[in-house]
C-alpha positions as a Markdown table, in Angstrom:
| # | Residue | x | y | z |
|---|---|---|---|---|
| 1 | Unk | -42.8 | 29.4 | -15.0 |
| 2 | Unk | -42.8 | 25.9 | -14.4 |
| 3 | Unk | -40.8 | 25.2 | -17.6 |
| 4 | Unk | -38.5 | 27.9 | -16.7 |
| 5 | Unk | -37.9 | 26.5 | -13.1 |
| 6 | Unk | -37.2 | 23.1 | -14.7 |
| 7 | Unk | -35.0 | 24.2 | -17.0 |
| 8 | Unk | -32.8 | 25.9 | -14.1 |
| 9 | Unk | -33.0 | 22.7 | -12.3 |
| 10 | Unk | -31.5 | 20.9 | -15.0 |
| 11 | Unk | -28.7 | 23.3 | -15.6 |
| 12 | Unk | -27.8 | 23.3 | -11.9 |
| 13 | Unk | -27.5 | 19.7 | -11.8 |
| 14 | Unk | -25.2 | 19.5 | -14.7 |
| 15 | Unk | -23.3 | 22.4 | -13.3 |
| 16 | Unk | -22.9 | 20.8 | -10.1 |
| 17 | Unk | -19.7 | 18.9 | -9.9 |
| 18 | Unk | -19.5 | 15.4 | -8.7 |
| 19 | Unk | -18.5 | 15.0 | -5.1 |
| 20 | Unk | -14.9 | 15.1 | -4.5 |
| 21 | Unk | -13.0 | 11.9 | -3.9 |
| 22 | Unk | -11.6 | 11.1 | -0.6 |
| 23 | Unk | -7.8 | 12.2 | -0.3 |
| 24 | Unk | -6.1 | 9.1 | 1.3 |
| 25 | Unk | -2.4 | 9.6 | 2.4 |
| 26 | Unk | -0.9 | 6.2 | 3.2 |
| 27 | Unk | 2.6 | 6.0 | 4.5 |
| 28 | Unk | 3.8 | 2.8 | 3.3 |
| 29 | Unk | 2.5 | 1.1 | -0.5 |
| 30 | Unk | 0.7 | -1.8 | 0.8 |
| 31 | Unk | -1.7 | 0.2 | 3.0 |
| 32 | Unk | -2.1 | 2.6 | -0.1 |
| 33 | Unk | -2.7 | -0.7 | -2.3 |
| 34 | Unk | -5.3 | -2.0 | 0.2 |
| 35 | Unk | -6.9 | 1.5 | 0.4 |
| 36 | Unk | -7.3 | 1.6 | -3.3 |
| 37 | Unk | -8.9 | -1.7 | -3.3 |
| 38 | Unk | -11.4 | -0.7 | -0.7 |
| 39 | Unk | -12.1 | 2.7 | -2.1 |
| 40 | Unk | -11.4 | 2.3 | -5.9 |
| 41 | Unk | -12.6 | 5.4 | -7.8 |
| 42 | Unk | -14.1 | 7.0 | -4.6 |
| 43 | Unk | -10.6 | 7.8 | -3.3 |
| 44 | Unk | -7.4 | 9.5 | -4.4 |
| 45 | Unk | -4.4 | 7.6 | -2.8 |
| 46 | Unk | -0.8 | 9.3 | -2.0 |
| 47 | Unk | 1.9 | 7.2 | -0.7 |
| 48 | Unk | 4.6 | 8.6 | 1.2 |
| 49 | Unk | 7.4 | 6.1 | 1.2 |
| 50 | Unk | 8.5 | 4.7 | -2.1 |
| 51 | Unk | 8.7 | 1.0 | -2.6 |
| 52 | Unk | 12.4 | 1.1 | -3.0 |
| 53 | Unk | 13.0 | 2.8 | 0.4 |
| 54 | Unk | 13.7 | 1.0 | 3.7 |
| 55 | Unk | 10.6 | 2.2 | 5.7 |
| 56 | Unk | 13.0 | 2.2 | 8.9 |
| 57 | Unk | 14.9 | 5.1 | 7.6 |
| 58 | Unk | 12.5 | 7.3 | 5.8 |
| 59 | Unk | 12.8 | 10.8 | 6.3 |
| 60 | Unk | 9.8 | 13.7 | 6.3 |
| 61 | Unk | 10.2 | 15.8 | 3.2 |
| 62 | Unk | 8.3 | 18.9 | 2.2 |
| 63 | Unk | 6.4 | 17.1 | -0.5 |
| 64 | Unk | 5.3 | 14.7 | 2.3 |
| 65 | Unk | 3.9 | 17.6 | 4.3 |
| 66 | Unk | 2.1 | 19.0 | 1.5 |
| 67 | Unk | 0.5 | 15.7 | 0.8 |
| 68 | Unk | -0.7 | 15.3 | 4.6 |
| 69 | Unk | -2.0 | 19.2 | 4.3 |
| 70 | Unk | -4.7 | 18.1 | 1.7 |
| 71 | Unk | -5.5 | 14.6 | 3.2 |
| 72 | Unk | -9.0 | 13.7 | 4.4 |
| 73 | Unk | -7.4 | 10.7 | 6.1 |
| 74 | Unk | -3.8 | 9.6 | 6.9 |
| 75 | Unk | -3.3 | 5.4 | 7.0 |
| 76 | Unk | -0.2 | 4.1 | 8.7 |
| 77 | Unk | 1.5 | 0.9 | 9.9 |
| 78 | Unk | 2.0 | 2.0 | 13.3 |
| 79 | Unk | 4.2 | 0.1 | 15.9 |
| 80 | Unk | 6.6 | 3.0 | 15.7 |
| 81 | Unk | 7.7 | 1.9 | 12.2 |
| 82 | Unk | 7.1 | 5.5 | 11.2 |
| 83 | Unk | 8.4 | 7.3 | 14.4 |
| 84 | Unk | 11.2 | 8.9 | 12.8 |
| 85 | Unk | 9.1 | 10.9 | 10.5 |
| 86 | Unk | 5.4 | 10.7 | 10.8 |
| 87 | Unk | 4.8 | 12.7 | 13.8 |
| 88 | Unk | 6.7 | 15.8 | 12.2 |
| 89 | Unk | 4.7 | 15.4 | 9.0 |
| 90 | Unk | 1.3 | 15.5 | 11.0 |
| 91 | Unk | 2.3 | 18.5 | 13.0 |
| 92 | Unk | 3.8 | 20.3 | 10.4 |
| 93 | Unk | 0.8 | 19.7 | 8.1 |
| 94 | Unk | -1.7 | 22.0 | 9.9 |
| 95 | Unk | -4.3 | 19.8 | 9.0 |
| 96 | Unk | -7.0 | 19.3 | 11.9 |
| 97 | Unk | -8.5 | 16.4 | 10.2 |
| 98 | Unk | -5.5 | 14.1 | 10.6 |
| 99 | Unk | -4.2 | 14.8 | 14.0 |
| 100 | Unk | -4.2 | 11.9 | 16.7 |
| 101 | Unk | -7.6 | 11.2 | 18.1 |
| 102 | Unk | -9.5 | 12.5 | 14.8 |
| 103 | Unk | -11.3 | 10.2 | 12.4 |
| 104 | Unk | -8.9 | 11.2 | 9.8 |
| 105 | Unk | -5.7 | 9.4 | 11.8 |
| 106 | Unk | -6.0 | 5.8 | 11.2 |
| 107 | Unk | -3.3 | 3.5 | 12.8 |
| 108 | Unk | -3.5 | 0.2 | 11.1 |
| 109 | Unk | -1.7 | -1.7 | 13.8 |
| 110 | Unk | -4.7 | -1.3 | 16.1 |
| 111 | Unk | -6.5 | -4.2 | 14.2 |
| 112 | Unk | -3.3 | -6.4 | 14.4 |
| 113 | Unk | -2.4 | -9.4 | 16.6 |
| 114 | Unk | 1.1 | -8.3 | 17.4 |
| 115 | Unk | 3.8 | -10.7 | 18.0 |
| 116 | Unk | 7.6 | -10.2 | 19.4 |
| 117 | Unk | 6.3 | -7.4 | 21.9 |
| 118 | Unk | 9.4 | -7.5 | 24.3 |
| 119 | Unk | 8.8 | -7.1 | 28.3 |
| 120 | Unk | 11.3 | -4.5 | 28.3 |
| 121 | Unk | 13.9 | -2.7 | 26.0 |
| 122 | Unk | 17.3 | -1.1 | 26.1 |
| 123 | Unk | 20.2 | -0.1 | 24.1 |
| 124 | Unk | 22.1 | -3.5 | 24.1 |
| 125 | Unk | 19.4 | -5.1 | 22.3 |
| 126 | Unk | 19.8 | -3.1 | 18.9 |
| 127 | Unk | 16.8 | -1.5 | 17.3 |
| 128 | Unk | 14.2 | -3.4 | 18.6 |
| 129 | Unk | 10.7 | -2.0 | 18.5 |
| 130 | Unk | 9.1 | -1.9 | 21.8 |
| 131 | Unk | 5.6 | -2.3 | 20.7 |
| 132 | Unk | 6.2 | -5.5 | 18.9 |
| 133 | Unk | 7.2 | -6.5 | 15.3 |
| 134 | Unk | 5.8 | -4.0 | 12.9 |
| 135 | Unk | 6.0 | -6.4 | 9.7 |
| 136 | Unk | 2.6 | -7.6 | 9.5 |
| 137 | Unk | 2.6 | -6.8 | 5.7 |
| 138 | Unk | 3.4 | -10.5 | 5.2 |
| 139 | Unk | 0.4 | -11.8 | 7.6 |
| 140 | Unk | -2.8 | -12.5 | 5.6 |
| 141 | Unk | -4.8 | -13.0 | 8.9 |
| 142 | Unk | -3.9 | -9.4 | 10.0 |
| 143 | Unk | -4.0 | -7.9 | 6.5 |
| 144 | Unk | -7.6 | -8.9 | 6.5 |
| 145 | Unk | -8.6 | -7.2 | 9.7 |
| 146 | Unk | -6.4 | -4.1 | 8.4 |
| 147 | Unk | -8.5 | -4.2 | 5.3 |
| 148 | Unk | -12.0 | -4.2 | 7.0 |
| 149 | Unk | -10.5 | -1.4 | 9.4 |
| 150 | Unk | -9.7 | 0.8 | 6.3 |
| 151 | Unk | -13.3 | -0.1 | 5.1 |
| 152 | Unk | -14.8 | 1.1 | 8.2 |
| 153 | Unk | -12.9 | 4.2 | 8.5 |
| 154 | Unk | -13.8 | 5.1 | 4.8 |
| 155 | Unk | -17.6 | 4.4 | 5.7 |
| 156 | Unk | -17.3 | 6.7 | 8.8 |
| 157 | Unk | -15.6 | 9.5 | 6.7 |
| 158 | Unk | -17.8 | 9.2 | 3.7 |
| 159 | Unk | -20.8 | 7.8 | 4.8 |
| 160 | Unk | -22.9 | 8.2 | 1.5 |
| 161 | Unk | -20.4 | 5.7 | 0.0 |
| 162 | Unk | -20.5 | 3.3 | 3.0 |
| 163 | Unk | -22.0 | 0.6 | 1.2 |
| 164 | Unk | -19.8 | 0.9 | -1.6 |
| 165 | Unk | -16.5 | 0.5 | 0.7 |
| 166 | Unk | -18.1 | -2.4 | 2.7 |
| 167 | Unk | -19.0 | -4.3 | -0.5 |
| 168 | Unk | -15.5 | -3.6 | -1.7 |
| 169 | Unk | -14.1 | -5.1 | 1.4 |
| 170 | Unk | -16.1 | -8.4 | 1.0 |
| 171 | Unk | -14.6 | -8.8 | -2.4 |
| 172 | Unk | -11.2 | -8.3 | -1.0 |
| 173 | Unk | -12.0 | -10.8 | 1.6 |
| 174 | Unk | -13.4 | -13.5 | -0.8 |
| 175 | Unk | -10.2 | -13.1 | -3.1 |
| 176 | Unk | -8.0 | -13.6 | 0.1 |
| 177 | Unk | -9.7 | -16.7 | 1.2 |
| 178 | Unk | -9.4 | -18.0 | -2.4 |
| 179 | Unk | -5.8 | -17.1 | -2.3 |
| 180 | Unk | -5.1 | -18.7 | 1.2 |
| 181 | Unk | -6.2 | -21.9 | -0.4 |
| 182 | Unk | -3.5 | -21.5 | -2.9 |
| 183 | Unk | -0.9 | -20.1 | -0.3 |
| 184 | Unk | -1.5 | -22.9 | 2.0 |
| 185 | Unk | -0.9 | -25.6 | -0.5 |
| 186 | Unk | 2.5 | -24.6 | -1.0 |
| 187 | Unk | 5.3 | -26.9 | 0.7 |
| 188 | Unk | 6.8 | -24.6 | 3.2 |
| 189 | Unk | 6.1 | -26.2 | 6.6 |
| 190 | Unk | 9.0 | -27.3 | 8.4 |
| 191 | Unk | 11.4 | -25.7 | 6.1 |
| 192 | Unk | 14.4 | -23.9 | 7.4 |
| 193 | Unk | 15.8 | -20.4 | 6.6 |
| 194 | Unk | 18.2 | -17.7 | 7.7 |
| 195 | Unk | 16.9 | -14.1 | 7.3 |
| 196 | Unk | 18.9 | -10.8 | 7.5 |
| 197 | Unk | 16.1 | -9.0 | 9.4 |
| 198 | Unk | 13.3 | -9.8 | 11.7 |
| 199 | Unk | 11.0 | -9.1 | 8.7 |
| 200 | Unk | 9.2 | -12.6 | 7.8 |
| 201 | Unk | 8.3 | -13.7 | 11.4 |
| 202 | Unk | 4.6 | -13.2 | 10.9 |
| 203 | Unk | 5.0 | -15.2 | 7.6 |
| 204 | Unk | 6.7 | -18.0 | 9.1 |
| 205 | Unk | 4.3 | -18.1 | 12.1 |
| 206 | Unk | 1.4 | -18.5 | 9.7 |
| 207 | Unk | 2.9 | -20.9 | 7.1 |
| 208 | Unk | 4.9 | -23.3 | 9.5 |
| 209 | Unk | 8.4 | -22.7 | 8.3 |
| 210 | Unk | 11.5 | -21.6 | 10.6 |
| 211 | Unk | 13.8 | -18.8 | 10.9 |
| 212 | Unk | 16.7 | -20.5 | 12.6 |
| 213 | Unk | 19.3 | -17.5 | 12.6 |
| 214 | Unk | 19.8 | -13.8 | 11.3 |
| 215 | Unk | 22.6 | -12.2 | 9.6 |
| 216 | Unk | 22.3 | -9.1 | 11.7 |
| 217 | Unk | 23.4 | -10.3 | 15.4 |
| 218 | Unk | 20.7 | -7.7 | 16.8 |
| 219 | Unk | 18.1 | -5.8 | 14.8 |
| 220 | Unk | 19.9 | -2.9 | 13.0 |
| 221 | Unk | 23.4 | -3.8 | 14.2 |
| 222 | Unk | 25.7 | -5.0 | 11.3 |
| 223 | Unk | 27.5 | -8.4 | 11.6 |
| 224 | Unk | 31.0 | -8.4 | 12.7 |
| 225 | Unk | 33.7 | -10.8 | 11.4 |
| 226 | Unk | 33.5 | -13.2 | 14.4 |
| 227 | Unk | 29.7 | -13.3 | 14.2 |
| 228 | Unk | 29.7 | -14.3 | 10.6 |
| 229 | Unk | 32.4 | -16.9 | 11.4 |
| 230 | Unk | 29.8 | -18.4 | 13.8 |
| 231 | Unk | 27.0 | -18.1 | 11.5 |
| 232 | Unk | 28.9 | -20.0 | 8.7 |
| 233 | Unk | 29.3 | -22.7 | 11.1 |
| 234 | Unk | 25.7 | -22.8 | 12.0 |
| 235 | Unk | 24.6 | -22.8 | 8.4 |
| 236 | Unk | 26.9 | -25.7 | 7.5 |
| 237 | Unk | 25.5 | -27.8 | 10.4 |
| 238 | Unk | 21.7 | -26.8 | 9.9 |
| 239 | Unk | 21.7 | -26.7 | 6.1 |
| 240 | Unk | 18.7 | -24.1 | 5.7 |
| 241 | Unk | 16.9 | -24.0 | 2.4 |
| 242 | Unk | 18.3 | -20.6 | 1.8 |
| 243 | Unk | 19.2 | -16.9 | 3.2 |
| 244 | Unk | 16.5 | -14.7 | 2.7 |
| 245 | Unk | 16.6 | -10.7 | 2.4 |
| 246 | Unk | 15.4 | -8.0 | 0.5 |
| 247 | Unk | 16.7 | -5.4 | -2.0 |
| 248 | Unk | 16.5 | -2.6 | 0.7 |
| 249 | Unk | 17.3 | -4.6 | 3.6 |
| 250 | Unk | 20.5 | -6.9 | 3.7 |
| 251 | Unk | 21.0 | -7.9 | -0.1 |
| 252 | Unk | 24.8 | -7.3 | -0.4 |
| 253 | Unk | 25.5 | -8.9 | 3.1 |
| 254 | Unk | 23.4 | -11.8 | 2.3 |
| 255 | Unk | 24.8 | -12.5 | -0.8 |
| 256 | Unk | 28.3 | -12.3 | 0.6 |
| 257 | Unk | 27.1 | -15.1 | 3.2 |
| 258 | Unk | 25.6 | -17.0 | 0.6 |
| 259 | Unk | 29.2 | -17.2 | -1.5 |
| 260 | Unk | 30.8 | -18.5 | 1.8 |
| 261 | Unk | 28.3 | -21.1 | 2.6 |
| 262 | Unk | 27.0 | -22.1 | -0.9 |
| 263 | Unk | 23.5 | -21.6 | 0.3 |
| 264 | Unk | 21.3 | -20.1 | -2.2 |
| 265 | Unk | 20.0 | -16.6 | -1.5 |
| 266 | Unk | 16.4 | -15.3 | -1.9 |
| 267 | Unk | 15.9 | -11.6 | -2.5 |
| 268 | Unk | 12.4 | -11.1 | -1.8 |
| 269 | Unk | 10.2 | -7.8 | -2.3 |
| 270 | Unk | 9.6 | -6.1 | 0.8 |
| 271 | Unk | 6.7 | -4.2 | -0.1 |
| 272 | Unk | 4.0 | -3.6 | -3.1 |
| 273 | Unk | 5.5 | -1.7 | -6.0 |
| 274 | Unk | 8.8 | -3.7 | -5.9 |
| 275 | Unk | 9.4 | -5.4 | -9.2 |
| 276 | Unk | 6.7 | -8.2 | -9.5 |
| 277 | Unk | 4.3 | -6.8 | -6.7 |
| 278 | Unk | 1.9 | -4.6 | -8.2 |
| 279 | Unk | -0.6 | -5.2 | -5.1 |
| 280 | Unk | -0.7 | -6.8 | -1.9 |
| 281 | Unk | -1.9 | -10.0 | -3.2 |
| 282 | Unk | 0.8 | -10.3 | -6.1 |
| 283 | Unk | 3.3 | -9.3 | -3.5 |
| 284 | Unk | 2.3 | -12.5 | -1.4 |
| 285 | Unk | 2.3 | -14.5 | -4.5 |
| 286 | Unk | 6.0 | -13.6 | -5.2 |
| 287 | Unk | 7.1 | -14.2 | -1.5 |
| 288 | Unk | 5.6 | -17.4 | -1.3 |
| 289 | Unk | 6.2 | -18.9 | -4.6 |
| 290 | Unk | 9.8 | -17.7 | -4.1 |
| 291 | Unk | 10.3 | -19.7 | -1.1 |
| 292 | Unk | 8.7 | -23.0 | -1.9 |
């Protein structure tokens, strides 16, 4: 009887499948990349917005709703960057795990020291983000806090692997500390740039360079001929290092302005998954090395 019981226990143990991975849905590639760094083989990560897309103009699709329906946790940038599509996806998913206020709903901006929060907003200001600048993807200080927040969320959701997630966060933190030493040695402090959109303010603040003007007269508003004429004169007087834009945001307009002024144009990746940016650390390497 004992031999039979032991044999049955062995069969049941072998037949029992491994614990299911945590299904993570991330709105943006950099969030998915960090979630994978923290969760590794304990998570499956699906990303809603493609690296080639401008996140301001993403739209809800049936495939996104299907991914959300299967999610244990949805992680998003916040600060209204996903306001045009995420509420619809969460509501349409009929997934109680990821509804606002639930453990499976993670607004990563709650961990961020937000800059450029306007006192008031009206239509005359353009497409201003009323909750502050949402582009903290380029902020090492804030990304460290986001990574810790993701680690804590996964630990709470999957308590049996909490030590695993926390250990991976410590490895992430140590890697970032070492990278910060490299990035801080780059000669960016005091340099001047013109940018297309307000994408790089966190980066400028942390690395000491200036963005003296924008190709957009106001966020989301294309430049007029008169505005561009004034900008050309400003560039000639101020002699910035370069005009910076991304493939998804302002490349054509910035290159045209570069031809008029003779100022070089630097096209930067705006998120993980763009050419030369396989994870968040490589994204930052690419951006900082391009600006120096």
